[in-house]
C-alpha positions in Angstrom: 90.4 80.9 107.4 93.1 83.6 107.3 96.4 82.5 106.0 98.8 84.6 108.1 102.2 85.4 106.6 105.0 84.2 108.8 108.1 85.5 106.9 109.6 88.6 108.4 112.0 90.6 106.2 114.4 93.3 107.0 114.9 96.6 105.1 118.2 95.3 103.7 116.6 92.0 102.6 113.8 94.0 100.9 116.3 96.2 99.1 118.2 93.2 97.9 115.4 90.7 97.1 112.1 92.5 96.7 112.6 95.8 94.8 112.1 95.2 91.2 110.0 92.1 91.7 106.8 92.5 89.7 103.7 91.8 91.8 100.1 92.4 90.6 97.8 94.7 92.6 95.9 91.5 93.6 99.1 89.9 94.9 99.9 92.9 97.0 96.3 93.1 98.4 96.2 89.5 99.4 99.7 89.8 101.0 98.3 92.7 103.0 95.0 91.0 104.0 96.8 87.7 104.9 98.5 89.5 107.9 95.3 90.2 109.7 92.7 88.0 111.5 89.2 88.7 112.5 90.1 89.1 116.2 92.9 91.6 115.5 92.9 95.2 116.7 94.9 97.3 114.3 96.8 100.5 115.0 97.8 102.6 111.9 100.6 105.0 112.8 101.4 108.0 110.6 103.2 111.4 110.7 100.1 113.3 109.9 100.0 115.1 106.5 97.7 114.8 103.5 99.3 111.7 102.0 99.5 109.8 105.2 96.0 110.8 106.4 94.4 109.7 103.1 96.4 106.5 103.0 95.4 105.7 106.6 91.7 106.2 105.7 92.2 103.8 102.8 93.9 101.2 104.9 91.1 101.4 107.5 88.5 100.9 104.7 90.4 97.8 103.5 90.2 96.3 107.0 86.7 97.5 108.0 85.1 94.0 107.8 88.3 92.0 108.3 89.4 93.0 111.8 87.8 93.8 115.2 89.0 97.5 115.3 91.2 99.9 113.4 92.5 103.2 114.8 94.7 105.9 113.3 97.3 107.7 115.4 100.0 110.3 114.9 102.8 111.7 117.1 103.1 115.2 115.6 100.9 118.2 116.5 98.9 119.2 113.5 99.3 122.9 113.1 99.2 123.6 109.3 95.8 125.1 108.5 95.3 123.1 105.3 95.8 119.8 107.2 93.5 120.9 110.0 90.9 121.9 107.3 91.3 118.5 105.6 90.7 116.6 108.9 87.7 118.8 109.8 86.0 118.9 106.4 86.5 115.2 105.6 85.8 114.2 109.2 88.9 112.1 109.5 89.0 110.2 112.8 92.6 110.2 114.1 94.1 110.9 117.5 97.5 111.6 119.1 99.5 108.5 119.8 100.1 109.5 123.4 96.3 109.3 124.0 96.1 105.5 123.3 97.3 102.4 125.0 99.4 100.4 122.4 99.0 97.3 124.5 95.3 97.1 123.4 96.4 96.5 119.8 97.7 93.3 118.2 98.8 94.5 114.7 100.6 97.7 113.6 100.9 99.4 110.3 103.0 102.5 109.3 102.0 104.4 106.2 103.8 107.0 104.1 106.7 106.6 106.5 109.2 104.1 107.9 110.2 103.1 111.5 113.4 105.1 111.3 111.6 108.3 110.3 110.4 109.2 113.8 111.7 108.4 117.3 108.2 107.5 118.5 108.0 104.8 115.8 111.2 103.0 117.0 109.6 101.2 119.9 106.9 99.6 117.7 107.3 96.4 115.8 105.4 97.0 112.6 103.6 94.2 110.7 103.1 96.2 107.5 105.1 99.1 106.0 103.7 100.9 103.0 105.5 103.9 101.7 106.8 105.8 98.7 110.0 107.2 100.2 113.4 105.7 99.7 114.3 103.0 102.2 116.2 104.3 105.3 117.3 102.7 108.5 117.4 99.1 109.6 114.1 97.5 110.6 112.0 94.3 110.1 108.4 93.7 109.1 106.1 91.0 107.8 104.9 93.0 104.8 106.9 95.7 103.1 105.6 97.6 100.1 107.9 100.5 99.4 107.9 102.1 95.9 110.1 105.2 95.8 109.3 105.8 92.2 105.7 106.6 93.1 104.7 110.3 93.7 102.4 109.5 96.6 101.5 106.6 98.9 97.9 107.5 98.2 98.4 106.3 94.6 99.5 102.9 96.0 96.4 102.8 98.3 94.1 103.5 95.3 95.5 100.4 93.7 94.8 98.3 96.8 91.2 99.6 96.9 90.6 98.9 93.2 92.1 95.4 93.5 89.7 94.8 96.4 86.8 96.0 94.2 86.1 98.8 96.7 84.8 102.1 95.3 85.9 104.8 97.7 83.3 107.1 99.4 83.3 110.7 98.4 85.2 111.6 101.5 87.9 109.0 101.0 88.2 109.8 97.3 88.6 113.5 98.1 91.3 112.8 100.6 93.2 110.5 98.2 92.8 113.0 95.3 94.0 115.9 97.4 97.0 113.8 98.8 98.2 113.0 95.3 97.8 116.6 94.2 99.9 117.7 97.2 102.7 115.1 97.0 103.2 115.4 93.3 102.8 119.2 93.4 100.1 118.9 90.8 102.3 116.6 88.8 105.1 119.1 88.6 107.3 116.7 90.6 108.5 113.3 89.4 105.6 110.8 89.3 104.7 107.5 87.7 102.0 106.9 85.2 100.4 104.9 88.0 99.9 108.2 90.0 98.1 109.8 87.0 95.9 106.7 86.6 94.9 106.8 90.3 94.4 110.6 90.1 92.2 110.2 87.0 90.2 107.4 88.6 89.4 109.6 91.7 88.6 112.8 89.7 84.9 112.0 89.1 84.4 110.7 92.7 86.1 113.4 94.7 84.4 116.6 95.7 86.4 119.3 93.9 84.8 122.1 96.0 86.1 120.5 99.2 89.5 120.2 97.6 89.6 123.9 96.8 88.4 124.8 100.3 91.3 122.7 101.8 93.9 124.2 99.4 92.9 127.7 100.3 93.3 127.1 104.0 97.0 127.8 104.3 98.0 130.9 106.3 97.1 132.6 109.6 97.3 136.3 109.6 100.0 136.2 112.3 102.2 134.0 110.1 102.7 136.8 107.5 105.3 138.2 109.9 107.5 135.2 109.1 107.4 136.3 105.4 108.4 139.8 106.4 111.4 138.4 108.3 112.4 136.2 105.4 112.3 139.2 103.0 114.4 141.2 105.4 117.1 138.6 106.0 117.3 136.9 102.7 120.5 136.9 100.7 120.7 136.0 97.0 123.9 135.0 95.3 124.7 132.8 92.2 120.9 132.2 91.8 120.7 130.8 95.3 118.3 132.3 97.9 119.0 131.9 101.6 116.9 133.1 104.5 116.8 132.4 108.2 113.6 133.4 109.9 114.5 132.8 113.5 112.2 131.0 116.0 108.9 129.6 114.5 105.8 128.4 116.3 105.3 125.8 113.6 108.0 124.5 111.2 105.5 124.1 108.4 105.6 127.8 107.8 109.2 127.3 106.6 107.9 124.9 103.9 105.3 127.5 102.8 107.9 130.2 102.5 110.3 128.0 100.7 107.6 126.9 98.2 106.7 130.6 97.6 110.2 131.8 97.1 110.9 128.8 94.8 108.7 130.5 92.2 111.1 133.4 91.9 112.6 133.7 88.4 116.4 133.2 88.2 116.5 131.5 91.6 117.6 127.8 91.2 118.0 127.0 94.9 116.1 128.1 97.9 117.3 127.5 101.5 115.0 128.5 104.3 115.8 127.8 108.0 114.2 128.4 111.4 114.4 127.3 115.0 111.6 125.1 116.4 112.0 124.1 120.0 115.7 123.0 120.4 116.1 122.1 116.7 117.3 123.8 113.6 115.0 123.1 110.7 116.2 123.7 107.1 114.0 123.4 104.0 115.6 122.8 100.6 114.0 123.5 97.2 115.4 123.4 93.7 114.2 122.6 90.2 115.7 119.1 90.3 117.5 119.6 87.0 121.1 118.4 87.5 120.5 119.0 91.2 119.5 116.9 94.1 118.1 118.5 97.2 118.0 115.3 99.1 121.7 114.5 98.5 122.7 118.1 99.4 120.7 118.0 102.6 122.5 114.8 103.7 125.9 116.2 102.8 125.3 119.4 104.7 123.5 118.2 107.8 123.4 114.4 107.7 126.3 113.9 110.1 124.8 116.1 112.9 121.1 115.5 112.4 118.4 113.9 110.2 118.3 114.9 106.6 117.0 113.7 103.3 114.3 114.0 100.7 113.7 114.0 96.9 115.6 115.7 94.0 113.4 118.8 94.2 112.6 119.0 97.9 114.4 118.1 101.1 114.5 118.8 104.8 117.1 118.7 107.6 116.5 118.8 111.3 119.5 119.3 113.7 119.5 119.6 117.5 121.0 123.0 118.3 123.5 121.3 120.6 125.0 119.5 117.6 126.0 122.7 115.9 129.5 124.1 116.4 129.5 126.7 119.2 130.0 129.6 116.8 127.0 128.5 114.7 124.4 128.1 117.5 123.4 131.7 117.2 122.1 130.9 113.7 121.9 133.4 110.9 121.3 133.6 107.1 125.1 133.9 106.6 125.7 130.7 108.5 123.0 128.9 106.5 124.7 130.1 103.3 128.1 128.9 104.5 127.0 125.4 105.6 125.1 124.7 102.4 127.2 126.3 99.7 130.4 124.4 100.5 128.6 121.2 99.3 127.2 122.8 96.1 
């Protein structure tokens, strides 16, 4: 008989009482399993990217024989080619959240994210939250496993699988392996030894040819024009590079441009912005040495939009209507002015 957990904790309670508590992988696994009963239909909600997709696959595997049904849904449109390639090559079964009836599900999980991270998550009461990002917002859940010192949620899910004695399939191992590569930037970003242990465990199971195929699927020919615009509009001063590329079909191109320009020698900060729909999107990159991109993003844009991230990488999204009137016709010069006053 399943022993269902009854205690519900808030984000503030978790910060105060649960971070720093040492639990074994077996403890975490049984806390997770205890939430679900055989008759439950489970909905896993993610913002689709490699880490969340792989983590969702792992969670579905953990619940395969323990619940009636498990579905994976996401609110965002997947446009980045490498993410499309990952879903196609690994045959990941997931669908848009708008295509399902949430009333058909009895339990809800959010992975690699938190309820406050996306407006479409806010009307769902989650039973389990598993993530590696810092705690944000005010929410409540039965199980909370948030470890901001981990480089990827996928590393955490490998620990769940190993505690359950489940060897991942080649497809699942490839997804988890690729997710850890992406979220740790091949271990160039801050990560724990636990990330490396999970990565090494997956190495001999994952299909490395598929990983390379996914990694090489990044740019459409038409997207090269955004690079041209970035080169034409960019300004460099005090080892800081700024570029506004105008309207973009997919904001992920801003991330690709920022990562590319972050390789330039003698550039310690990269700020790339664009307009997607009715929102300004700003991508921050730095080396993380005596710098903190997440803190800067919040200082520059946190009061007028959503902003945050890690030391080396951050993002801000601001409704255009929240910008001062003189800034709504956004340019590289405005980007420079809004960010450098906080440096």
